[in-house]
N, C-alpha and C positions, 0 to 999 in steps of 0.2 A: 559506074559512078565512083567506085573505090578508087579506081585507078587514077581518077582526076584528084581526089580529096586526099590521097596519101602523102603527096608532096607537101600540102599544106599541114597535115598533121605532123608528118615528121620533122617540120620546121620548128615544133616545139620540143621541149624535152619530154622524155617518155611519159612521166606521170601525168603532166599536162596533158599530152596528146590522149591517154588513156580516158580522161575525165571528159574531153572535148569529142571524144569518138562516141562514148556512150550517150553523151548529151544529145549529139546529132542523130545516132540511131534512134533514140526516144522519140525526138521531135519528129523524124520522118515517119514512124511508125503511127504516132498519133495523128500526123496530118493526111494518113492515108497513102504515103509516097513509098512505102517499103518495097514496092515492086520495083522501085528505081535502083535499088540496093542488090536485089538478088532476086532470081527465079527459084522458087523451093523445087527441090528434086521430086522425080516422081516417087511414091511410095516402095520402100523395100522391106517390108515387115520382117522383123527380127525377135527371135524369142531369147529371153536370158531372165534367170533370177525369179522366174515365174510371172514375168511381165512380157507384153509384146509392145516392142518399140517400132515407130512408124519406119524407121530407117537406122541403120547400125552407126551414124555419124554423130557424135555429141560433142558437147564445149565442155571443156575441163574446168574445174574449179579455179577462182582466182580473178577471173575478167569481172564478174559480178559478186562481189563480196557479200552484198547486203540484200541480194534479191530484189533490187530496184528495177530491172530491167528484162524480167523473165519473159515477158510477152513479145517485146521487140526482138529479143533474141531467138525464140523459137520461131518466130515470122521469117527468120532468114533461112530457114529450111532444116535446122538441127533435128535429129529425132529425140534428141533429150538434151537437157542444159542442166549442168551442176553448179549451184552456186555455193558461196562461201569461200574461204573457211569462215564459220562463225565461232565466236566463243561467248561464254555465259555473260562476261561484261564487256562493254564497250572498251577498245584501247587504239591508241594511235599509231601503234607500229614503230618500226624503226625509224631514226632520223633520216631527213632528206638531205641529199639526193639517195634514192635507195631501188631506183628502176633505170636500166642502161640498155640501149639498143646497140647491137653489134651487125649493122646492115652487111657487112661485107660477108658476114658469116650466117646471116639470116638467123640470129640469136638473139636473145635477150638474157640479162642477168640481172635478177631481183632479190631483193633483200626486205621486202615488205614488212614481214613480222606480223603476220594476221591482223593488219589494220582493219577494222570493222567496227559497226555501231552496237554490237551486241546482239544476242540471239532473240530478244523480245522486238527489236526494230525488224529484223529478218522475218519473224513470224508474221508481223503485220503487213510487211510488203507482200508476203506470199499469199497471204489471206486476200489481199485486194486484186491479185493478178486473175486472169482468165485463163491462163495455161492452155490455150488452143493449139493443137498440132502436134505435141511432144510431150515427153514426160521429163518430170522434175526430180533431180538428185539434190540432196543438201548434205554438205561437207562440213563436219564438225570437228573442233580442236579445243584445246585448252588455253587459259589465260596465261600471258608470259610470266606472271608473278605466281602461278600456281606450281608448287614444287611437284616434281614427278612422283612423289609417294602419295599425293592427294589428286593426281590428275584424273583418276576414275571418276571423281564427284563432278568435275567439270563436263567429261563427256556425258555422264549420267543425266545431268541436267539437261544439256543441249539435245539430248537422245528423246528425252521426255517431251520437250517442249516442240521439237519440230516433227515428232513421228506422227502425228495426225495428218500433216500437211505433205509429207514427202511419199514419192513413189519409191526412192530408196534413199538410204543414208550412209554417207562414207565416213569412216574412221580415220582422220588425218594424223599420222603418227610419223610423218616421213618429210615434213618441210624442214629444210635445213637452217631456216631464218629465225627459229624461236631456240634459245640455248636449251640444250639437252633433250629437246623432244625426240629425236632419232634414238636415244637411248631406250625408248618405250617399243623399239623393234627387237631389242634383244629377248631371247627366247623366255626366259622366267617372267620379265616385266610384260612381255606380249600376252603371254599364256594368261596371267592375272587378269589384265585390262579386257581382253577380248571375251574371256570367260564371264566376267562381271556384266559386260555388254549384252552379250548374248543371252544370259539369265534375265536381264531387263526387257531385252526385245521380245522374249517369249510372254513375259507379264503384260507387256504391252499389247501385244497381238490378241490377249484375251480381253483385255480392258476395252480396246477399240474395234474388236470383232474383225480385224483385218491384219495380215502380216506382212511388214515394211520389210524387205531385204536389207541386210546389214553387210557393207563391203568395208574392205581395209585396204588403204592406198600405202604402197611401199617405195623406198627409195632405189634409185638405180645403182647405188653405191655399195651395195650388200655384197659382201664375199660369197663364194659358193657354200661355204658352211653355214653362212648366215642365212642364205636362201633355203638351204636344207633345212634348218631349224624353223624358220619363218612356215614354210610349206607343212612341216610336221604339226606345228601348233594350229594352223589355220586349218588343216585338214580335220584334226581331232575334233576341233570345236566347231566344226561343220558351218563355217561362215558362207554366205550366200554368195559371195563374189570378191575378187582381188582386183585392184586396180595398179597397173604396172606401167608407167612409173611415175614418180615425182620429179623435180628437177634435181641435178646433180651438182656436187661441189668439185667435180673435176673440171679440168679446162683442156681437155683433149680437143684439136683442132681450130683453137682460138688463141694459141699461145702468142701469135703474132699481133693480136690487138692491143691496144694501149689500155684498154679496158678489163683485160683479162685477170688483172690482180684486184678487181673490185670484189669483195666478198658477197656472197649469196648463192643463190642457184641458178644454174645455167640452163636453159631451155632453148628448143628450136633445133634446126638441122643437126648441129653437132651431137646432141643427145640421143640421135636415132638409133645408131649402132648398139650403144651401151643399155638402151632402155629395153630395144628388142631381144637382146641377149637374155636380161632378166627375165623378160617375158616367156621366152622359150624355154629357159631352165624351170621357172614355175609351173608351166604347161606340163613337163615332164614329171614333176614332182607332186602335183595336187591331185586330188580325185577327178574323175572327169566330170562329175556333176557340180563341179564349183568354176562358174564361167570366170573369164578374164576379159577386163577392158584394157586395151594396149593405147598407151599415150606416150608422147615424147618424140618430137622430131618428124612429125607428120606435116609435109610442106607441099604434097602433090598426091594425087590419087593412088600411084604406084606404092606411096609409102604406107596408105591405109591397107593396100593389099597384102604388103609384107608382114603387117602386124597381124593380120588374119592367119597367114600362113604359119607364122609363129605360135598360134595358138590363141588369138584373141576373137571372141565373139563379136564385141563392139570395139569401137575406136573414139578417141576424144583429141581435139586439136586445141590449141590456145595461141602460141606463138605463130603457128602457120596463119591462122586467121589475121593476124598482125600484118603479116608480111603479103600475104595473098588476097585477103578480103573474102567477102561472102561466097565468091566463086568457087573456092577450095571445097565447101561442103557439098555442092552438087558433083565436083569432079570425083570427090572421094566415095560418095553413093554408086557413081556409075561404075567405078573400077571396081568396087565391091560386087555390084550387080553383074558385071561381066564374069567376075570370078566365080560367083555363084552360079551361072549359067552355062559355063565351059563345060564341054562333054566330060572333061576328067577334072574332078574337084581335088585332086591330088590328096594333100593332108589338111583339108580345110577342116577345121574340129565341127563336129555336128552341132546344130542348135540345141541349146539347153533350155528345158522346161522348167 
């Protein structure tokens, strides 16, 4: 069905198509027609962060910023869905247009700017969801107008509010679309922020009698020395996991597009190599007990397998879903199943418990 609906959706501007696609998905789910969109893959249980995922293929943050479509997205067959990025207060994001398709490159450029309805709305939406079939990650950020020296208070507020509802929580310090946000990846700022959040995580674990894993999402544009520093900090502070990577500000591979000069983060096929390189470098620098989620450029099952070869335990897609539709989920699960069942597992990282 997606092959039939894609030309219709692509006839609209990208942000309008985004809204129509989610509305159509929700309507199909509510009417019991979800099976027309996708056949959920057979289970492939995968352990990470002390959790067991029904399969290792997830949806990256950004598609469902307000957690309004959790059930319909999980019904597509994802092993986990990550919603957000959510901020303490509602914000409209950057001026439109701010989302651009580059079909000839299987890519998207976005400068959305953490547009969302605020953490209280997301919490209400999550509370209403049934969450059958997969796990839920919640991605948290800071409001645009919050200076970096006060960023920790935004992250703390969001952490406290979503903690009782999340299976894991991601700290987003790597979006290129909020001015100055990526400065929080610098070693001193990163250590201060993550240390504060780790302390709060342990307090919340005692209060709620359950420990919710805390992950950090990094950019693909880090230099090797930046990666060294980030790995040192995240290893020292014993974060539960790292997501590699967010979108890139580079334009490698799309220089010929008339949209290449649009500001924002590039995602899709052109970021595959760059994000996988960062993933591989992090795997060699982080302790083995810190699992990685590989995201960036997964457009086919073989790409998911490449991410695992580079050191990922779990993978996520977003842009690939836009271009390929829900069939990509099952294709990735089966590629990872074949890799797991192969006589020689090569350098497949061990499951992390």
